[in-house]
C-alpha positions as CSV (number, residue, x, y, z in Angstrom):
1,M,0.0,0.0,0.0
2,A,1.4,3.4,-0.9
3,K,2.0,5.8,2.1
4,L,2.2,9.6,2.1
5,E,5.5,10.9,3.3
6,F,5.5,13.5,6.1
7,G,7.4,16.7,5.3
8,H,7.6,15.9,1.6
9,I,6.3,18.7,-0.7
10,Y,3.9,17.4,-3.3
11,T,2.6,19.0,-6.4
12,V,-1.2,19.0,-6.7
13,S,-1.1,16.4,-9.4
14,S,1.2,14.0,-7.5
15,L,-0.8,14.4,-4.3
16,T,-4.0,13.7,-6.1
17,R,-2.4,10.7,-7.8
18,E,-1.2,9.3,-4.5
19,I,-4.7,9.7,-2.9
20,K,-6.3,8.0,-6.0
21,T,-3.9,5.0,-5.5
22,L,-4.7,4.8,-1.8
23,L,-8.5,4.8,-2.4
24,E,-8.5,2.3,-5.2
25,E,-6.2,-0.1,-3.3
26,Q,-8.0,0.2,0.0
27,Y,-11.5,-0.1,-1.5
28,P,-11.3,-2.3,-4.7
29,F,-15.0,-3.3,-4.4
30,V,-17.7,-2.2,-1.9
31,W,-21.4,-2.6,-1.4
32,V,-23.3,0.6,-0.8
33,T,-27.0,1.2,-0.2
34,G,-28.8,4.6,-0.5
35,E,-31.3,6.7,-2.4
36,I,-30.7,8.0,-6.0
37,S,-30.9,11.8,-6.6
38,N,-29.9,14.2,-9.3
39,I,-29.8,11.4,-12.0
40,A,-28.8,12.2,-15.5
41,L,-29.2,9.8,-18.4
42,P,-27.4,11.3,-21.5
43,S,-27.6,9.8,-25.0
44,S,-24.2,8.0,-24.4
45,G,-26.0,5.4,-22.3
46,H,-24.1,6.1,-19.1
47,A,-25.9,7.0,-15.9
48,Y,-24.6,9.8,-13.6
49,F,-26.3,10.4,-10.2
50,S,-25.7,10.9,-6.5
51,L,-26.3,8.3,-3.8
52,K,-27.4,9.7,-0.5
53,D,-28.7,8.9,3.0
54,D,-29.8,11.1,5.8
55,D,-26.3,12.5,6.5
56,S,-24.0,12.1,3.4
57,L,-23.9,12.1,-0.4
58,I,-21.5,10.5,-2.9
59,S,-21.2,10.9,-6.6
60,C,-21.8,7.7,-8.7
61,V,-21.5,6.7,-12.3
62,M,-22.7,3.5,-14.0
63,F,-21.3,3.0,-17.6
64,R,-23.4,1.9,-20.5
65,N,-22.4,-1.8,-20.6
66,Q,-23.4,-2.3,-17.0
67,N,-26.4,-0.1,-17.3
68,R,-27.9,-2.2,-20.1
69,R,-27.9,-5.3,-17.9
70,L,-30.3,-3.7,-15.4
71,D,-33.9,-5.0,-15.4
72,F,-35.2,-1.5,-14.4
73,I,-34.6,2.1,-15.3
74,P,-33.0,4.0,-12.4
75,G,-34.7,7.2,-11.3
76,S,-34.5,9.9,-8.6
77,G,-36.0,8.8,-5.3
78,M,-35.3,5.1,-5.9
79,K,-33.6,3.2,-3.1
80,I,-30.9,0.8,-4.4
81,T,-28.1,-1.4,-3.3
82,G,-25.0,-1.4,-5.5
83,M,-21.6,-2.9,-5.8
84,G,-18.7,-0.9,-7.2
85,R,-15.2,0.5,-6.8
86,L,-14.1,3.8,-5.5
87,S,-12.1,6.0,-7.8
88,L,-10.8,9.6,-7.8
89,Y,-11.3,11.9,-10.8
90,E,-7.9,13.6,-11.0
91,P,-8.8,16.8,-13.0
92,R,-11.2,17.9,-10.2
93,G,-9.8,16.0,-7.3
94,T,-13.2,14.5,-6.4
95,Y,-13.9,10.9,-5.7
96,Q,-16.8,8.9,-7.0
97,L,-18.2,5.4,-6.9
98,I,-18.2,3.4,-10.2
99,L,-21.0,0.9,-9.9
100,E,-20.8,-2.5,-11.6
101,H,-24.1,-3.9,-10.3
102,M,-27.3,-2.4,-8.8
103,T,-30.6,-3.8,-7.5
104,Q,-33.8,-2.1,-6.2
105,D,-34.8,-2.2,-2.6
106,G,-38.2,-2.4,-0.9
107,S,-41.8,-1.7,-2.1
108,G,-40.7,1.7,-3.4
109,S,-39.0,-0.2,-6.3
110,L,-42.2,-2.0,-7.1
111,H,-44.0,1.4,-7.3
112,I,-41.4,2.8,-9.5
113,K,-41.5,-0.2,-11.9
114,F,-45.3,0.2,-11.9
115,E,-45.0,3.9,-12.9
116,Q,-42.4,3.1,-15.5
117,L,-44.5,0.4,-17.1
118,K,-47.6,2.5,-16.9
119,N,-45.9,5.4,-18.7
120,K,-44.5,3.1,-21.3
121,L,-47.8,1.5,-22.2
122,K,-49.6,4.8,-22.1
123,T,-47.1,6.2,-24.6
124,Q,-47.7,3.2,-26.8
125,G,-51.4,3.9,-26.8
126,L,-52.6,0.8,-24.8
127,F,-54.8,3.0,-22.6
128,D,-56.4,5.0,-25.4
129,A,-60.2,5.1,-25.3
130,K,-60.4,4.4,-29.1
131,H,-59.3,0.8,-28.3
132,K,-61.9,0.1,-25.7
133,K,-64.6,-2.4,-26.7
134,N,-68.2,-2.0,-25.6
135,L,-69.8,-4.6,-23.3
136,P,-72.8,-6.5,-24.7
137,F,-76.2,-5.4,-23.2
138,L,-77.1,-9.0,-22.2
139,P,-74.3,-11.5,-22.4
140,S,-75.2,-15.1,-22.9
141,K,-72.0,-16.4,-21.4
142,I,-69.5,-14.8,-18.9
143,A,-66.0,-16.2,-18.3
144,I,-64.3,-15.5,-15.0
145,I,-60.5,-15.7,-14.7
146,T,-59.6,-16.0,-11.0
147,S,-58.7,-18.4,-8.3
148,P,-61.3,-21.2,-7.9
149,T,-61.2,-20.9,-4.2
150,G,-61.7,-17.9,-2.0
151,A,-64.4,-15.2,-1.5
152,V,-63.9,-13.5,-4.9
153,I,-65.5,-16.2,-7.0
154,R,-68.3,-16.8,-4.4
155,D,-69.1,-13.0,-4.4
156,I,-69.3,-12.9,-8.2
157,I,-71.5,-16.1,-8.4
158,H,-73.8,-14.7,-5.6
159,V,-74.2,-11.3,-7.4
160,A,-74.7,-13.0,-10.8
161,N,-77.4,-15.4,-9.4
162,R,-79.1,-12.5,-7.7
163,R,-79.2,-10.3,-10.8
164,F,-79.7,-13.0,-13.5
165,P,-80.3,-16.5,-12.0
166,N,-79.9,-18.5,-15.2
167,I,-76.8,-16.8,-16.6
168,H,-74.1,-19.1,-17.9
169,L,-70.8,-18.6,-15.9
170,Q,-67.6,-20.2,-17.0
171,I,-64.7,-20.3,-14.5
172,M,-61.1,-20.3,-15.8
173,P,-59.1,-21.3,-12.7
174,V,-55.6,-19.6,-12.4
175,K,-53.1,-18.6,-9.8
176,V,-53.6,-15.0,-8.9
177,Q,-50.2,-14.5,-7.2
178,G,-46.9,-16.1,-6.8
179,E,-44.5,-17.6,-9.3
180,G,-46.0,-18.5,-12.7
181,S,-49.3,-16.7,-12.0
182,E,-49.0,-14.1,-14.8
183,H,-48.4,-16.9,-17.3
184,E,-51.5,-18.7,-16.2
185,I,-53.5,-15.5,-16.5
186,V,-52.2,-14.9,-20.0
187,R,-52.9,-18.5,-21.0
188,G,-56.5,-18.3,-19.7
189,I,-57.1,-15.2,-21.8
190,E,-55.7,-16.9,-24.9
191,I,-57.8,-20.1,-24.4
192,L,-61.0,-18.1,-24.0
193,N,-60.2,-16.1,-27.2
194,S,-59.4,-19.2,-29.1
195,L,-62.9,-20.6,-28.5
196,S,-64.3,-18.1,-31.0
197,E,-61.8,-19.1,-33.7
198,P,-63.3,-21.2,-36.6
199,G,-61.0,-24.2,-36.3
200,Y,-61.6,-24.8,-32.6
201,Q,-63.3,-28.1,-31.7
202,D,-64.3,-29.5,-28.4
203,H,-66.6,-32.4,-27.3
204,S,-68.7,-30.1,-25.0
205,P,-70.8,-27.5,-26.8
206,D,-70.8,-25.3,-23.6
207,V,-67.0,-25.3,-23.5
208,N,-66.9,-24.7,-27.3
209,A,-69.1,-21.6,-27.0
210,S,-67.2,-18.3,-26.9
211,P,-67.9,-16.1,-23.9
212,D,-69.3,-12.6,-24.5
213,V,-67.3,-11.0,-21.6
214,I,-64.2,-11.9,-19.6
215,I,-63.9,-10.8,-15.9
216,I,-60.4,-10.9,-14.5
217,A,-60.8,-10.8,-10.7
218,R,-58.9,-11.2,-7.4
219,G,-59.2,-9.8,-3.9
220,G,-57.2,-7.1,-2.3
221,G,-53.6,-7.4,-1.2
222,S,-50.2,-5.7,-1.1
223,M,-48.4,-4.4,-4.2
224,E,-46.3,-7.6,-4.2
225,D,-49.5,-9.7,-4.2
226,L,-50.9,-7.7,-7.1
227,A,-47.6,-8.0,-9.1
228,P,-49.0,-10.4,-11.8
229,F,-51.6,-7.8,-12.8
230,N,-48.9,-5.2,-13.1
231,S,-46.9,-7.2,-15.6
232,E,-46.4,-6.3,-19.2
233,T,-47.3,-9.7,-20.5
234,V,-50.8,-9.7,-18.8
235,A,-51.3,-6.1,-20.0
236,R,-50.6,-7.0,-23.6
237,A,-52.8,-10.1,-23.4
238,V,-55.7,-8.0,-22.1
239,F,-55.1,-5.4,-24.9
240,E,-55.0,-8.1,-27.6
241,S,-58.2,-9.9,-26.4
242,K,-60.9,-9.8,-29.0
243,I,-63.5,-10.4,-26.2
244,P,-64.3,-7.4,-23.9
245,V,-62.4,-7.6,-20.6
246,V,-63.6,-6.2,-17.2
247,S,-60.8,-5.8,-14.7
248,A,-61.9,-6.3,-11.0
249,I,-58.6,-6.4,-9.1
250,G,-58.4,-5.7,-5.4
251,H,-60.3,-3.0,-3.5
252,E,-61.8,0.2,-4.9
253,T,-58.5,2.1,-4.0
254,D,-56.3,-0.4,-5.7
255,F,-55.1,0.3,-9.2
256,T,-53.2,-2.0,-11.5
257,I,-51.9,-1.9,-15.1
258,C,-54.6,-4.4,-16.0
259,D,-57.2,-1.8,-14.9
260,F,-55.9,0.8,-17.3
261,V,-55.6,-1.6,-20.3
262,A,-59.0,-3.4,-19.7
263,D,-62.1,-2.2,-21.5
264,I,-63.9,-1.5,-18.2
265,R,-62.5,-1.2,-14.7
266,A,-64.7,-2.4,-11.8
267,P,-63.9,-1.1,-8.3
268,T,-64.5,-4.6,-6.8
269,P,-65.2,-8.1,-8.1
270,S,-68.9,-7.9,-6.9
271,A,-69.2,-4.6,-8.8
272,A,-67.9,-6.3,-11.9
273,A,-70.8,-8.7,-11.9
274,E,-73.2,-5.8,-11.5
275,I,-71.6,-3.9,-14.4
276,V,-71.7,-6.9,-16.7
277,L,-75.2,-8.2,-15.9
278,P,-78.5,-6.2,-15.9
279,E,-81.1,-7.1,-13.3
280,K,-83.4,-9.7,-14.7
281,R,-86.4,-8.5,-12.8
282,V,-85.9,-5.0,-14.1
283,L,-85.7,-6.4,-17.6
284,D,-88.9,-8.5,-17.0
285,Y,-90.7,-5.4,-15.8
286,T,-89.4,-3.3,-18.7
287,T,-90.3,-6.0,-21.2
288,E,-93.8,-6.2,-19.7
289,V,-94.2,-2.4,-19.8
290,M,-93.0,-2.3,-23.4
291,E,-95.3,-5.2,-24.4
292,N,-98.3,-3.3,-22.9
293,R,-97.3,-0.1,-24.7
294,L,-96.8,-2.1,-28.0
295,C,-100.2,-3.7,-27.6
296,N,-101.9,-0.4,-26.9
297,S,-100.2,1.2,-29.8
298,M,-101.2,-1.6,-32.2
299,I,-104.8,-1.4,-31.0
300,K,-104.8,2.3,-31.5
301,Q,-103.3,1.9,-34.9
302,L,-105.9,-0.7,-35.9
303,D,-108.7,1.6,-34.8
304,N,-107.3,4.4,-36.8
305,T,-107.0,2.1,-39.8
306,H,-110.6,1.0,-39.5
307,V,-111.7,4.7,-39.4
308,R,-109.7,5.5,-42.5
309,L,-111.1,2.4,-44.3
310,R,-114.6,3.5,-43.6
311,E,-113.8,7.0,-44.9
312,F,-112.3,5.5,-48.1
313,E,-115.4,3.2,-48.5
314,S,-117.7,6.2,-48.4
315,R,-115.6,8.1,-50.9
316,L,-115.3,5.1,-53.3
317,K,-117.6,5.3,-56.4
318,N,-119.2,2.5,-58.4
319,P,-116.7,1.4,-61.1
320,L,-119.4,1.3,-63.8
321,I,-120.3,5.0,-63.1
322,L,-116.6,5.8,-63.3
323,I,-116.3,3.9,-66.7
324,Q,-119.3,5.8,-68.1
325,D,-117.8,9.1,-66.9
326,M,-114.6,8.2,-68.6
327,H,-116.4,7.4,-71.9
328,L,-118.1,10.8,-71.8
329,R,-114.8,12.5,-71.1
330,I,-113.1,10.5,-74.0
331,D,-115.8,11.6,-76.4
332,D,-115.4,15.2,-75.4
333,L,-111.7,15.0,-75.8
334,V,-112.0,13.4,-79.2
335,H,-114.4,16.1,-80.4
336,R,-112.1,18.9,-79.0
337,M,-109.1,17.3,-80.6
338,S,-110.9,17.1,-84.0
339,N,-111.9,20.8,-83.9
340,R,-108.4,21.7,-82.8
341,I,-106.9,19.8,-85.7
342,Q,-109.3,21.3,-88.3
343,L,-108.6,24.8,-87.0
344,H,-104.9,24.2,-87.2
345,V,-105.2,22.9,-90.8
346,N,-107.2,26.0,-91.8
347,I,-104.7,28.3,-90.2
348,N,-101.9,26.5,-92.0
349,K,-103.7,26.8,-95.4
350,E,-104.2,30.5,-95.0
351,S,-100.5,31.0,-94.0
352,M,-99.4,28.9,-97.0
353,G,-101.5,31.2,-99.3
354,W,-99.8,34.3,-97.9
355,L,-96.4,32.8,-98.3
356,T,-97.2,31.8,-101.9
357,K,-98.2,35.3,-102.8
358,A,-95.1,36.8,-101.1
359,L,-92.9,34.3,-102.9
360,Y,-94.4,35.2,-106.3
361,K,-93.8,38.9,-105.6
362,A,-90.3,38.1,-104.6
363,S,-89.6,36.1,-107.8
364,P,-86.4,37.0,-109.6
365,G,-88.2,37.1,-113.0
366,N,-90.6,39.7,-111.8
367,N,-87.9,41.9,-110.3
368,L,-85.4,41.5,-113.2
369,H,-86.9,44.3,-115.3
370,R,-87.0,46.7,-112.3
371,I,-83.4,45.8,-111.5
372,R,-82.3,46.5,-115.1
373,N,-84.0,49.9,-115.1
374,N,-82.3,50.7,-111.8
375,I,-78.9,49.7,-113.2
376,G,-79.4,52.0,-116.3
377,Q,-80.3,55.0,-114.1
378,L,-77.4,54.3,-111.8
379,R,-75.0,54.1,-114.7
380,Q,-76.2,57.4,-116.1
381,R,-75.9,59.1,-112.7
382,L,-72.4,57.6,-112.4
383,E,-71.2,59.0,-115.8
384,T,-72.6,62.4,-115.0
385,A,-70.9,62.5,-111.6
386,I,-67.6,61.4,-113.1
387,L,-67.7,64.2,-115.8
388,S,-68.6,66.7,-113.2
389,I,-65.7,65.6,-111.0
390,L,-63.2,65.7,-114.0
391,K,-64.4,69.2,-115.0
392,G,-63.8,70.4,-111.5
393,L,-60.3,68.8,-111.3
394,K,-59.4,70.4,-114.7
395,Y,-60.3,73.8,-113.3
396,D,-58.4,73.3,-110.1
397,L,-55.4,72.1,-112.2
398,K,-55.4,75.3,-114.3
399,A,-55.6,77.5,-111.2
400,S,-52.8,75.6,-109.5
401,H,-50.7,75.9,-112.7
402,S,-51.3,79.7,-112.8
403,A,-50.3,80.1,-109.2
404,L,-47.2,78.0,-109.6
405,T,-46.2,79.9,-112.7
406,S,-46.5,83.2,-110.8
407,L,-44.4,81.9,-108.0
408,N,-41.6,80.5,-110.3
409,P,-38.4,82.5,-109.8
410,M,-37.5,82.0,-113.5
411,A,-40.6,83.9,-114.4
412,V,-39.3,86.9,-112.4
413,L,-36.0,86.6,-114.3
414,D,-37.9,86.8,-117.6
415,R,-39.1,90.2,-116.6
416,G,-35.5,91.5,-116.3
417,Y,-34.6,90.6,-112.8
418,S,-31.5,88.6,-111.7
419,I,-30.4,86.5,-108.7
420,T,-26.9,87.1,-107.1
421,R,-25.1,84.5,-105.0
422,R,-21.6,83.8,-103.9
423,H,-19.5,82.2,-106.6
424,G,-19.1,78.5,-105.8
425,G,-21.7,78.7,-103.0
426,K,-24.8,76.7,-102.4
427,D,-28.1,77.2,-104.2
428,Y,-29.5,78.9,-101.2
429,D,-26.4,81.1,-100.5
430,I,-28.2,84.2,-102.0
431,I,-26.9,87.7,-101.4
432,R,-29.6,90.1,-100.2
433,D,-27.6,92.8,-98.5
434,V,-24.3,94.5,-99.7
435,S,-22.9,93.9,-96.2
436,E,-22.9,90.2,-96.9
437,I,-20.2,90.5,-99.5
438,S,-16.8,92.2,-99.6
439,I,-15.0,94.1,-102.3
440,G,-12.8,91.8,-104.4
441,E,-15.0,88.7,-104.0
442,N,-16.5,87.0,-107.0
443,V,-20.3,86.6,-107.3
444,E,-22.5,84.7,-109.7
445,V,-25.4,86.7,-111.3
446,I,-28.1,84.4,-112.6
447,L,-30.1,85.8,-115.5
448,S,-33.2,84.5,-117.4
449,K,-30.8,82.9,-119.8
450,G,-27.4,82.0,-118.5
451,S,-25.3,83.5,-115.6
452,L,-22.4,86.0,-115.2
453,I,-19.3,85.7,-113.0
454,C,-18.5,89.3,-111.7
455,R,-15.9,90.8,-109.3
456,I,-17.0,93.4,-106.8
457,E,-15.2,96.6,-107.4
458,E,-17.5,99.0,-105.4
459,K,-20.4,98.7,-103.0
460,N,-23.3,101.2,-102.6
461,D,-25.4,101.0,-99.5
462,N,-28.3,103.0,-100.9
463,P,-31.1,101.2,-102.6
464,A,-31.3,101.5,-106.4
465,Y,-34.6,103.4,-106.4
466,E,-33.0,106.2,-104.4
467,R,-30.4,107.0,-107.1
């Protein structure tokens, strides 16, 4: 075993390492019991939590490989007993317990397992109301899964005989607690459901008949006693049953997983019989009342029918009279139809005469002469209009020619005038003012016939008419 040396100066790391060695060598494996708190279950699969009692607390970890071997899910508030080894986490200088094995302690663990299974099945939809089956109004056969001895079966039989004396009860004897009980309960549910399958055969017709309702019952007890009814196998067997299941487990304050999965939960076994069976005397009374009401209603209906029959008889005529009336009506209709046809023929004849006359008047042969005369008149009018238009156009042409001739610059030149422009300039580079030209420049003088190239020797600013 390592020993710390007195007077030796340690570094933090070396001292921590020495303490780690001492702890792990001194406590290689220890058993510890306590309550889980502050548990964390990350996606890595490891479990980190604290284990505490009334006075102390220690950090714990259980790695994924060990955690997967547990038959329960650890949770805060759970009391456990675990085996592990002490270790010191050097980076923080804290010690912790690394657990290799862990078991639950006491009835608290049963309650936790109950809650865990309850939440699991609820999440999977086994408690949903949409899966619940309705009980038949009057079952012809009731199967009871319970212990064949004890007060439970006697109470159910007593209540059933009191409410409906001749009801058919079938008892499926099973163990309701202890080892193997949950498998017997599951087997009983499966056998009762198999009776309704087409291929099932049995020598007894009563046994071969499928029950309409299944009651699963047992008396009260501790949570350990009710453990079979809190098992997942029983819960799934109840859920998969094709026959409606009534759960009657324990006292009114007892709740089991079977109660949540069943189609109906009865507070007690006796109450289950009352829920499943109506009272026969009430049914007899109700049937008698309904029979009387039906008879009275039928008598009243018959009376009303007789009254209506007499009314119809009084209103019914002799068939011979009806036939004669129909003959008269037929003759009248024939006469009216003949008159209507003759009137229609006359109207059509008159319309055809009008149409013949109109067609004759609209004949192309009759209208051809008129059309020819109209064409001649139109041709004459067209020629006159064309000559008038041509005459007007000739007059307009002469007037336009005279106006154009008077505006022609060459006509002005014929009268002795001339146009002066820069020599070599553009056609529009005409000189209108003596200030636009300088002495010595050449100009072109355009006459009526030909042009002159002149040189400016002198300029006179006065107009010619002032000379």
